[in-house]
C-alpha positions in Angstrom: 168.6 -27.1 -254.5 165.8 -24.2 -255.7 165.6 -21.4 -253.7 161.9 -21.0 -252.3 160.8 -17.2 -251.0 158.5 -17.2 -248.6 155.9 -14.0 -247.8 154.0 -12.7 -245.2 150.6 -12.5 -246.2 149.2 -9.4 -244.7 146.2 -6.8 -245.2 146.8 -3.4 -246.6 147.3 -0.2 -244.8 143.8 1.1 -244.2 142.9 5.1 -244.4 140.8 4.5 -241.1 140.1 2.3 -238.4 136.3 3.0 -239.8 137.6 1.5 -243.4 139.1 -1.5 -241.9 136.2 -2.3 -240.1 133.4 -1.8 -243.0 135.8 -3.8 -245.2 136.7 -6.8 -243.3 133.6 -7.0 -240.4 133.9 -9.0 -237.5 134.0 -12.8 -237.0 133.1 -14.9 -234.5 133.6 -18.1 -233.2 131.3 -18.6 -230.4 132.6 -22.1 -229.4 135.3 -22.8 -227.9 138.0 -24.3 -225.3 138.5 -21.8 -222.2 142.2 -20.8 -221.3 143.5 -22.7 -218.6 144.6 -22.3 -214.9 147.8 -24.7 -214.1 148.4 -25.9 -210.8 151.3 -27.4 -212.2 153.5 -24.2 -214.0 151.1 -21.6 -211.9 150.4 -20.1 -215.5 147.0 -18.8 -216.8 147.2 -19.0 -220.8 145.8 -20.0 -223.7 146.6 -20.0 -227.6 145.5 -18.7 -230.7 144.1 -21.5 -233.2 141.1 -22.2 -235.1 139.9 -26.1 -235.7 138.6 -27.3 -238.7 136.2 -29.1 -236.8 132.6 -28.5 -235.3 131.8 -27.9 -232.1 129.6 -31.0 -231.0 126.1 -30.4 -230.5 126.0 -31.4 -226.9 128.7 -29.3 -225.7 127.2 -26.3 -227.5 125.6 -25.1 -224.2 128.2 -26.0 -221.8 129.2 -23.0 -219.7 133.0 -23.6 -220.6 132.8 -24.1 -224.2 130.8 -20.7 -224.1 132.2 -18.6 -221.3 136.4 -17.7 -222.2 137.2 -17.6 -218.1 140.4 -19.6 -217.7 139.2 -23.0 -215.8 141.6 -25.4 -213.8 143.6 -27.7 -215.4 141.6 -31.0 -214.3 138.4 -29.2 -215.4 140.3 -28.7 -218.8 141.6 -32.3 -219.5 138.3 -33.7 -218.6 136.5 -31.1 -221.1 139.3 -32.3 -223.4 138.9 -36.0 -223.4 135.1 -35.6 -223.3 135.2 -33.5 -226.4 137.8 -35.8 -228.4 135.3 -38.9 -227.2 132.5 -36.8 -229.1 134.2 -36.2 -232.3 135.7 -39.5 -232.5 139.1 -38.7 -232.3 140.2 -39.9 -228.7 144.2 -38.8 -229.3 143.4 -35.5 -230.8 145.5 -32.9 -228.7 143.5 -30.1 -227.9 145.3 -26.7 -226.5 143.4 -24.0 -224.2 141.8 -21.4 -226.2 141.3 -23.8 -229.3 137.9 -22.3 -231.5 135.8 -24.5 -233.5 133.4 -23.8 -235.8 131.2 -22.5 -237.2 131.9 -18.7 -237.6 130.0 -16.0 -237.9 130.5 -12.8 -239.9 128.8 -9.2 -238.8 130.0 -6.6 -241.1 128.3 -3.1 -242.1 128.3 -3.3 -245.8 127.7 -6.2 -248.4 131.4 -7.8 -248.5 133.3 -7.4 -251.9 136.7 -8.1 -251.1 138.7 -11.2 -252.1 140.1 -11.6 -248.5 138.4 -10.6 -244.9 140.5 -10.1 -241.9 137.8 -10.5 -239.8 139.7 -12.8 -236.9 142.5 -13.5 -235.2 144.5 -16.7 -236.5 142.9 -17.1 -239.9 141.6 -15.1 -242.8 138.1 -15.8 -244.7 138.7 -15.7 -248.5 135.7 -15.8 -251.3 134.5 -18.6 -253.2 136.6 -18.1 -256.1 139.6 -18.0 -254.0 138.8 -21.1 -252.3 137.7 -23.0 -255.7 141.2 -22.4 -257.3 143.2 -23.4 -254.1 141.4 -26.5 -253.8 142.0 -27.2 -257.6 145.7 -26.2 -257.6 145.4 -28.7 -254.0 147.5 -26.3 -252.0 148.3 -27.6 -249.1 148.5 -26.4 -245.1 145.2 -25.3 -245.2 141.3 -26.4 -244.9 138.4 -24.5 -245.7 134.7 -24.3 -243.7 131.9 -22.0 -244.7 130.9 -18.6 -243.1 127.8 -18.0 -241.8 126.5 -14.4 -242.7 124.5 -13.1 -239.3 124.3 -9.3 -239.8 125.1 -7.6 -243.1 124.3 -3.9 -243.1 123.9 -1.6 -246.1 126.3 0.9 -245.5 128.4 2.3 -248.3 132.1 2.3 -248.5 134.5 3.7 -251.0 137.2 0.7 -251.2 140.9 1.8 -251.5 141.3 -0.9 -254.0 139.5 -1.9 -257.7 136.6 -4.4 -256.9 136.6 -6.6 -260.3 134.6 -9.5 -259.1 131.3 -9.8 -256.6 131.6 -12.4 -254.2 128.0 -14.3 -252.5 129.6 -16.7 -250.6 133.1 -16.7 -247.8 134.8 -19.5 -246.3 137.1 -19.1 -243.4 140.7 -20.5 -244.6 141.5 -22.4 -241.7 146.1 -22.9 -241.1 146.9 -26.0 -240.4 150.7 -26.1 -241.0 153.5 -24.5 -239.2 157.1 -24.1 -240.1 160.0 -25.2 -237.7 160.7 -22.8 -234.7 163.0 -19.8 -235.8 166.4 -19.2 -234.0 166.2 -18.3 -230.3 162.8 -20.0 -230.0 163.9 -23.2 -228.6 161.8 -24.9 -225.7 163.1 -24.3 -222.5 160.4 -26.2 -220.2 157.0 -28.0 -221.1 154.8 -28.0 -218.1 153.8 -32.0 -217.3 150.3 -31.0 -216.4 148.9 -28.6 -219.1 151.7 -29.5 -221.9 152.6 -25.2 -222.1 155.8 -25.2 -223.7 158.1 -21.9 -222.2 161.0 -20.2 -224.7 162.5 -17.1 -224.1 161.0 -14.7 -226.5 163.6 -12.2 -226.0 166.1 -14.5 -227.6 163.6 -15.5 -230.3 164.4 -13.9 -234.1 161.0 -13.4 -236.7 162.8 -15.3 -239.2 162.1 -17.8 -242.0 165.0 -19.6 -243.5 164.8 -22.3 -245.9 165.3 -24.9 -243.3 162.5 -24.1 -241.0 159.8 -24.8 -244.0 158.3 -28.1 -244.0 156.9 -28.0 -247.1 153.2 -26.6 -247.5 152.3 -23.8 -249.5 150.4 -22.0 -246.8 151.4 -22.2 -243.3 152.2 -20.2 -240.2 155.7 -18.8 -239.0 155.9 -21.2 -235.7 155.4 -19.2 -232.4 153.5 -16.5 -234.5 150.2 -16.2 -236.0 151.8 -14.6 -239.5 150.8 -16.6 -242.3 153.4 -17.1 -244.8 153.0 -18.4 -248.4 155.4 -19.7 -251.2 155.8 -17.9 -254.4 153.6 -20.5 -255.9 150.8 -19.0 -254.0 151.9 -15.2 -254.5 151.6 -16.0 -258.5 148.2 -17.5 -258.0 146.7 -14.6 -256.0 148.6 -11.6 -258.6 146.9 -13.6 -261.2 143.7 -13.8 -259.7 144.3 -10.5 -258.8 143.1 -11.1 -255.4 142.2 -7.8 -253.4 142.7 -6.6 -249.7 145.8 -8.5 -249.2 149.6 -7.7 -249.5 152.7 -9.7 -249.4 155.8 -8.9 -247.4 159.1 -10.6 -248.4 160.5 -12.5 -245.6 163.6 -13.5 -247.6 
């Protein structure tokens, strides 16, 4: 069996917080499910997951969709079932904290990098990166357009060479996960909210061959680390993609 190397796709180290902010901006998903206050397990929790699903119009003014405050479990379940019906996917399994499309970008200078690390749980990519990934039919991802909300005219000296001008950006939504790493075996599952608990002190942050489910891009399970294979790394290096680094997990 061929050995596959795995790499964490990450942002480079910046010289300052200001430089990081100017390069990446701030991405906002204004619509999302709130956290949950569960009477079953007694936990108040939410996750970090971005969905490739637009928030239904009839829910965009719902106070629970625009307010991040946790809601009681019964209210949360009713909200989930209502949205599932609205999007025509009655069996879809939502999680507390799920974010819907669209995403808006506020940035103090016209974006130029191929990758923008503007929000937790995803990354924004230039149109040329999106087009190449779609052409190659890379798996484990979907794309959604980014709405430029506020773009400033500040000047910045980039710590890397800009060879391509980018006008349009897309959110690269990671839809796949590896198998769980060692030590992250589920201990309990709440029958009310579905929260799965594991011992974080025993969990090992690792990516082994037998944890791979076959996708080109995916999350390392129990984390929001974006993992890519050798194939994706080679493609991005050939494209001379900017504002990324590869961290070996082999």
